[in-house]
Structures are given as structure tokens and as C-alpha cells.
Residue, then its C-alpha position, 0 to 999 in steps of 0.5 A: m564881846p558879843l553876848a551869847a545868851t541874854p539876847l535869846y532870853a530877852g527875845l523870848a521874854a518879849l514874845l511872851f509879853l506880846y502874847l500876854s498883851v494880845r490876850v489883854i486885847g482879846t479880853r477887852q474885846s470879848e468883855k467889852v471893856s475899853v478903858g481900865d478893868g471895868a471891874n471885870k474879873a476876867m479883865i483884871k486877871a488878863m491885865r495882872t498876868q501881863s503886868n506881872c510879866a512886865e514887873y519882873a522881866p526888866i530887872s531879871l533881864l538886867l541881872l542876866l545881862l550883867v551876869e553875862l557881861q561880868g564873864a560868867p560861864t555861858w552855861a551858867v547864864h543859860v541856866l539863869g535864863v531858863m530859870f527866868l523864862a520858865g518861871r515867867l511861863l509857869h506863873a503866867i499859865g498858873f495865874g492866868r487860868t480860872p481857876q488858878i493853878i496854884p502849884l504852877r504859879k508858886s513854882g513860877m515865882i520860886l524860879t523867878f526869885a531864885m534866878m534873881a537871888l542867884s544873879a544878885l548874889g553872884l554879881i555882889a560876890h564878883s564885885l567884891i573880889 
């Protein structure tokens, strides 16, 4: 069975991660920090924005894949995928700015956590039936 939705969100998440990675490289160059964070606030912020994406994307995409493989309706997989991607985008924008845009950061985390919780609960329920 070919996958209809997960590859789309995996590809978009990869592009977001690449963008955040390029921002880290640009910050390294502008702040002249070769290794680590150099105790530089801008460097730390760029690195943590990218790292946060790297921390949440794998489990979220794995959950999305499993939901799709378990036969969830395509519309439901897309709703979860949009929640995940919007959550990561909002968080990256809110957290990555100086000063932070706290409502965007919070909204991003709420969307990401909601997507993960709904996916996890759906997978558990499906496995018990």
C-alpha cells in the first residue's frame, strides 16, 4: 500500500530542518563561532531552535507513519500532519526570534503535543481492538 500523507510531511519537515540548519551555519559565520556555542546567546538560540526540531520530528513522524500504516483515514493523517508541521513552524518562529514570541512558541508546543497525544492514543486504541 503506497503511503499518501506521511512522505509529504516528512519531506516538509526535512526542508524546515535544513532551513534551521542553514540558520545555524549563518549564525556561526556572523558570530565567528567555529565549535560549540561559544557562550554566544545568538548561537545558542539558533542551535536550540534547530535542536528542538530535531528532538520532536523523529517521534512525531514515526507516530504519523504508524497511524497511516494502521489504516487511519487519509484526512485524519493529514490533520495530524498539519498539526505537527504547523506546530514545528510556529515554535521555530516564536522561539527563534529575539525577543521570543511566546504565544507562537506555546501554540507550537501545544499543536505538537496534541498531535503526538492523539496519534499515540489512536495507535493504542487500534492495537487493543
